[in-house]
N, C-alpha and C positions, 0 to 999 in steps of 0.2 A: 078186073078184081084184085081187093085188097090183101095185103102181105097177113098170117092168123099170129107169125113169131114175131119178136123184134130181130130175130136174126136174120131173117130173110129179108129187111130193108135197110137194116143198118150195115151196111157198107165199107166204113170207117178205115181205109189201113192201119191207120195210128192203134187200131181196134182188133186189129186180126195179129194173131202171132204163128209165123209156117216152122213148123219144125218136119226137116227136110227124114229119109226112111235113111239112106246110105245105107242100106242092108245092115243095122243094127237086129240085135239077138232078143229074141221076147222076155228075155230081163231085162234088157235094157227099157223098153219100151214101156214094160209093166213100172218100173220105178219113175219115167218120167211122166206118164201119167197119172201115177200117187201118187206126187208132189205135187199136180195139180187139183185133184180131190182131194187131197187134205189142204190145202189151204181156200180153196173156191164153192166146195162144196160139190154135188151132184150137178151134171150137168142142166141149164132152163134157166135158173134163172139167173146168176151170176155171168155167166159164159154158156157157149154152145161149139161141139168141135165135130169136124166132118173130116172120114177119110178120104185119102186121094191114092190118086195107085203108088205117086214118087213121095209123098208127103203125110202130115197130118196139121189140120189148122185149127185152133184154138180162136175163136171171135167171144169177147170183151164185153159187156153189156157199157163198161166206163174205161176212160182212157187208162185210168187209173188202176186199174186192175190188170190191165193187158200191162201195163209198166210194171207190176210184182210180178206176172208171170214171166216177163223179157227178162228181170234181173233173176225168180228162180229158176230157170230153163237155160241161163247164159252160159252153160258149159256145153249144154246140148244143141246149142241154135248154127 
């Protein structure tokens, strides 16, 4: 069966940014997510995200966008 979305088959680690939960509060997470949304738009076109029990991953279509996100969230990684 063929993957229907680009984020299902492109698992390049250089395109994935992981933000650990570290028991942060809701305001911290709202600010983190809004930084990503303000820069890259809604999920699906340039990036996709997945929440897990210990972290949230942002998976980007290009390594350039992932690098920009890494800089954008550098104080939170």
